[in-house]
C-alpha positions as CSV (number, residue, x, y, z in Angstrom):
1,M,25.2,-19.4,-32.6
2,A,24.7,-19.5,-28.8
3,D,24.2,-23.0,-27.3
4,H,21.5,-21.8,-25.1
5,F,18.7,-20.1,-25.8
6,I,15.7,-18.8,-23.4
7,C,12.6,-17.3,-24.9
8,T,9.5,-15.5,-22.9
9,E,7.5,-13.6,-22.3
10,G,8.7,-9.8,-22.2
11,D,11.3,-7.8,-21.1
12,T,10.9,-7.8,-17.4
13,D,11.6,-11.3,-17.8
14,R,14.8,-11.2,-19.6
15,V,16.3,-9.1,-17.7
16,V,16.2,-11.5,-14.7
17,F,16.9,-14.4,-17.1
18,E,19.9,-12.2,-18.1
19,R,20.8,-12.4,-14.5
20,L,20.2,-15.9,-13.7
21,A,22.0,-17.4,-17.0
22,P,24.4,-14.2,-18.3
23,G,26.0,-17.0,-21.3
24,A,22.7,-17.6,-22.8
25,T,20.4,-15.3,-25.4
26,V,17.7,-14.7,-23.6
27,L,14.5,-13.5,-26.4
28,P,11.7,-11.2,-25.0
29,V,8.9,-12.0,-27.3
30,K,7.8,-8.1,-28.6
31,P,4.6,-8.2,-30.8
32,K,5.8,-6.5,-34.4
33,P,3.3,-3.6,-35.0
34,C,0.9,-5.4,-37.5
35,T,-2.6,-4.5,-38.0
36,S,-4.1,-6.9,-36.3
37,K,-2.7,-9.2,-33.2
38,A,-4.6,-12.2,-35.3
39,D,-1.5,-11.6,-37.2
40,Q,1.2,-13.6,-35.2
41,P,1.4,-15.0,-31.9
42,Q,1.5,-13.4,-28.5
43,G,2.9,-13.4,-25.4
44,S,3.1,-17.1,-23.7
45,D,2.4,-18.2,-27.6
46,A,4.9,-16.5,-29.2
47,A,7.2,-17.8,-26.7
48,I,6.1,-21.3,-27.4
49,K,6.5,-21.2,-30.8
50,T,10.1,-19.2,-30.6
51,G,10.8,-22.0,-28.9
52,L,10.1,-24.7,-30.7
53,D,11.1,-22.7,-34.1
54,L,14.7,-23.2,-32.2
55,A,14.7,-26.5,-31.0
56,R,13.9,-27.3,-34.9
57,G,17.6,-25.9,-35.5
58,A,20.5,-26.6,-34.5
59,V,20.0,-25.7,-30.8
60,I,22.2,-27.4,-28.0
61,R,19.4,-26.6,-25.1
62,V,16.1,-24.7,-25.3
63,T,14.7,-22.9,-21.9
64,I,10.9,-21.9,-22.5
65,A,9.8,-19.5,-19.6
66,L,5.9,-18.7,-19.7
67,D,4.1,-17.5,-16.8
68,V,2.2,-19.9,-13.9
69,D,-0.4,-17.6,-13.8
70,T,-3.5,-18.0,-12.2
71,G,-1.9,-22.0,-12.5
72,T,0.0,-24.3,-11.8
73,P,3.4,-25.6,-12.8
74,A,2.2,-28.8,-13.9
75,E,-0.2,-27.0,-16.3
76,V,2.5,-25.0,-17.8
77,H,4.4,-28.3,-18.9
78,L,1.4,-29.7,-20.2
79,R,0.9,-27.0,-22.2
80,V,4.2,-26.9,-23.9
81,E,4.3,-31.3,-23.9
82,R,0.7,-30.6,-26.3
83,A,2.5,-27.7,-28.5
84,M,5.5,-30.3,-29.4
85,R,2.2,-32.9,-30.0
86,D,0.9,-30.4,-32.3
87,A,3.9,-30.0,-33.5
88,G,4.8,-32.6,-34.5
89,F,7.8,-33.2,-32.5
90,S,8.9,-36.7,-31.0
91,F,10.8,-36.4,-27.4
92,S,11.0,-37.7,-24.3
93,G,11.1,-36.9,-21.0
94,G,8.5,-35.1,-19.2
95,A,7.7,-32.0,-15.9
96,G,9.3,-29.6,-18.0
97,R,12.8,-31.4,-19.3
98,Y,12.9,-33.6,-22.7
99,L,14.7,-34.2,-24.8
100,V,14.0,-33.4,-28.9
101,D,16.5,-34.6,-31.6
102,K,19.8,-33.7,-30.0
103,T,17.7,-30.5,-28.4
104,E,17.7,-30.1,-24.6
105,V,14.5,-28.1,-24.0
106,R,13.3,-26.9,-20.4
107,V,10.3,-25.4,-19.7
108,V,10.3,-23.2,-16.7
109,A,7.3,-22.7,-14.5
110,V,7.3,-18.2,-13.4
111,G,6.1,-17.5,-10.4
112,L,5.5,-18.3,-6.9
113,P,2.2,-20.3,-6.2
114,G,1.7,-20.6,-2.4
115,N,4.2,-18.5,-1.3
116,P,3.0,-17.2,2.3
117,V,4.3,-13.8,1.7
118,L,2.7,-13.7,-1.9
119,R,-0.7,-15.0,-0.3
120,D,-0.8,-12.4,2.1
121,L,-0.4,-9.5,-0.3
122,G,-3.7,-11.0,-2.3
123,V,-2.0,-12.2,-5.9
124,A,-3.4,-15.0,-6.8
125,A,-1.7,-14.7,-10.7
126,H,1.9,-15.0,-10.8
127,A,4.8,-13.8,-12.9
128,V,8.6,-13.5,-13.1
129,D,7.0,-10.0,-10.8
130,D,6.3,-12.4,-8.2
131,Y,10.1,-12.5,-7.1
132,L,10.6,-8.6,-8.0
133,I,8.1,-8.3,-5.4
134,L,9.9,-10.3,-2.5
135,L,13.0,-8.5,-2.8
136,L,11.4,-5.3,-2.8
137,A,10.3,-6.4,0.2
138,D,13.9,-6.3,2.0
139,G,14.4,-3.2,3.9
140,K,18.3,-3.5,2.5
141,V,16.8,-3.0,-1.3
142,Q,14.5,-0.3,-0.2
143,A,17.5,1.4,1.0
144,G,19.8,0.5,-1.7
145,L,17.1,2.2,-4.3
146,F,17.1,5.4,-2.4
147,D,20.6,5.3,-1.7
148,K,21.5,4.9,-5.7
149,R,18.5,7.5,-6.9
150,F,16.2,5.1,-8.3
151,I,13.2,6.3,-6.1
152,S,12.4,8.9,-4.4
153,S,10.9,8.3,-1.3
154,P,13.1,7.1,1.5
155,Q,12.7,3.3,3.1
156,L,10.4,3.0,4.6
157,T,9.9,0.6,7.3
158,D,6.0,-0.2,7.1
159,F,6.6,-0.5,3.7
160,Q,4.8,-3.7,3.1
161,S,1.5,-2.6,5.1
162,I,1.1,0.5,3.0
163,L,1.3,-1.9,0.4
164,K,-1.6,-3.9,2.0
165,S,-3.8,-1.1,3.0
166,T,-3.8,0.7,-0.6
167,L,-4.0,-3.0,-2.5
168,Q,-7.5,-3.5,-0.2
169,H,-8.6,0.2,-0.7
170,L,-7.9,-0.6,-4.8
171,R,-10.4,-3.3,-3.8
172,E,-13.2,-2.6,-2.1
173,R,-13.3,0.1,-5.0
174,G,-13.7,-2.6,-7.2
175,I,-10.3,-2.4,-8.4
176,S,-8.6,-5.5,-9.4
177,A,-5.1,-5.6,-7.8
178,A,-5.1,-10.0,-8.0
179,G,-1.5,-10.2,-10.3
180,S,2.2,-9.7,-9.3
181,K,2.8,-7.6,-12.2
182,Q,0.0,-4.8,-10.5
183,L,0.8,-5.1,-7.0
184,L,4.8,-4.4,-8.5
185,D,2.8,-1.2,-11.0
186,V,1.4,-0.4,-7.3
187,S,4.8,-0.4,-5.2
188,R,6.3,1.5,-8.0
189,A,3.7,4.4,-7.5
190,I,4.6,4.2,-3.4
191,L,8.3,3.9,-4.0
192,G,8.3,6.9,-6.8
193,F,9.7,5.1,-9.8
194,R,9.3,5.9,-12.4
195,A,11.2,4.2,-14.9
196,S,9.6,1.0,-16.9
197,P,8.7,-2.4,-14.8
198,A,12.7,-3.7,-16.8
199,T,14.1,-0.9,-15.5
200,M,12.7,-1.6,-11.8
201,A,13.8,-5.2,-12.5
202,Q,17.3,-3.8,-13.6
203,A,17.7,-1.8,-10.4
204,I,16.5,-4.6,-7.7
205,L,18.9,-6.6,-9.0
206,S,21.8,-4.3,-8.6
207,V,21.2,-3.8,-5.8
208,A,20.0,-6.2,-4.1
209,P,22.1,-8.6,-1.5
210,P,23.8,-11.5,-3.7
211,D,22.6,-14.2,-1.2
212,L,19.3,-12.3,-0.8
213,S,18.4,-12.6,-4.7
214,Q,20.5,-15.6,-5.0
215,S,17.4,-17.6,-2.6
216,V,14.9,-15.0,-3.9
217,L,15.6,-16.8,-7.6
218,A,16.7,-19.7,-6.7
219,P,13.9,-22.0,-7.6
220,L,14.0,-20.2,-11.2
221,A,18.3,-21.6,-11.7
222,Q,16.9,-24.8,-10.3
223,A,14.1,-25.1,-12.9
224,M,16.5,-24.9,-15.7
225,Q,19.5,-26.9,-14.2
């Protein structure tokens, strides 16, 4: 059995966390086919349930990675603490670092609320896409995507201004575009990337300069330590 399991909310998160922790088992939480979504937990609820189920077993370390969304990292931590109490766990620690019997449980708040670049783009709901947007803003990443034929548009020196004007156009017409997931979708359209967000995440990470990736992903890496 693997020593470290990471429970995430989906495929894009899985791609990023596999890059951060290559020796861990990363579990994307996907809803199984069912007659009703009420039949099983979804998204963050499923990630929490999977993590706590693993913590009951002989697992040395469990990381539960949840989107900050419109809240704060502290609220993410408190949510998991409540879930542990509701599940009857006895635990010690706090602020995202816990010990449940002999299992280390880390709670990672995914997203960068307060980041000036994201604030300037109007991002109010934060997720793993925050980090990808920051990487994509770098001209070297755009050039790498074009060179590797991941995108159909050549490097755009004015990509950020095009993105801002597109977002403004959408918002003026009442189309919500306040989440980083939506911003990544708009970026994919501008650049002509025709695959899924998870595939785009793989592509971005594959061409990003190592020092840039390390710098942008540092908050996630630090939260997992």
